[in-house]
C-alpha positions as CSV (number, residue, x, y, z in Angstrom):
1,M,-1.5,-20.8,0.7
2,V,-2.3,-18.3,-2.0
3,V,0.3,-17.9,-4.7
4,G,0.2,-15.5,-7.7
5,R,-2.1,-12.8,-6.3
6,T,-1.9,-9.6,-8.1
7,L,-3.0,-6.0,-7.2
8,W,-6.1,-6.5,-9.3
9,D,-7.2,-9.4,-7.2
10,F,-7.2,-7.1,-4.1
11,V,-9.0,-4.4,-6.1
12,I,-11.7,-6.8,-7.1
13,E,-12.1,-8.1,-3.5
14,M,-12.3,-4.5,-2.3
15,M,-15.1,-3.7,-4.8
16,E,-17.0,-6.8,-3.7
17,T,-16.8,-5.8,0.0
18,P,-19.9,-3.6,0.7
19,G,-18.2,-1.6,3.5
20,L,-15.3,-0.5,1.3
21,R,-17.2,0.6,-1.8
22,L,-18.3,3.9,-0.3
23,W,-14.8,4.7,0.9
24,L,-13.2,3.9,-2.4
25,L,-15.7,6.1,-4.3
26,A,-15.0,8.9,-1.9
27,L,-11.3,8.5,-2.3
28,V,-11.6,8.6,-6.1
29,I,-13.8,11.7,-6.0
30,V,-11.3,13.5,-3.7
31,M,-8.3,12.5,-5.9
32,E,-10.2,13.8,-8.9
33,F,-10.8,17.2,-7.3
34,I,-7.1,17.4,-6.3
35,F,-6.1,16.6,-9.9
36,I,-8.4,19.2,-11.3
37,I,-7.1,21.9,-8.9
38,I,-3.5,21.0,-9.9
39,L,-4.4,21.3,-13.6
40,I,-6.1,24.7,-13.1
41,L,-3.0,26.0,-11.2
42,V,-0.7,24.7,-13.9
43,Q,-2.9,26.4,-16.6
44,A,-2.9,29.7,-14.7
45,G,0.9,29.6,-14.4
46,F,1.2,29.2,-10.6
47,L,2.6,25.7,-10.8
48,S,5.1,24.0,-13.0
49,L,5.2,20.3,-13.8
50,N,8.5,18.6,-14.6
51,L,8.5,15.1,-16.0
52,S,11.8,13.2,-15.8
53,Y,13.2,9.7,-15.4
54,G,12.9,10.2,-11.6
55,G,9.2,10.9,-11.7
56,L,6.9,13.9,-11.8
57,G,7.9,17.1,-10.0
58,V,5.5,19.9,-9.1
59,E,7.1,23.2,-8.4
60,I,5.8,26.6,-7.4
61,R,6.7,29.2,-10.0
62,P,8.6,32.3,-8.8
63,F,5.7,34.6,-9.5
64,A,3.4,32.6,-7.3
65,A,6.1,32.3,-4.6
66,N,6.5,36.1,-4.6
67,L,2.8,36.6,-4.5
68,A,2.5,34.3,-1.5
69,M,5.3,36.2,0.3
70,A,3.7,39.6,-0.4
71,H,0.5,38.5,1.5
72,Q,2.5,37.7,4.7
73,F,3.2,41.3,5.5
């Protein structure tokens, strides 16, 4: 019976497993691209980030929503 295992124990085991290293690296790269795209959209003014006690909220700004609706027609 294993007692006192933490999240870091599982992360270390995953890094030691050869088959999961490539998937973990790919996941980190994809997450980084998503993070960069979100930051670019925030900087351009298309997204708004709200930080509160409940967590992090990502909202589309009204200008971006109107622009998206204009391309429908």
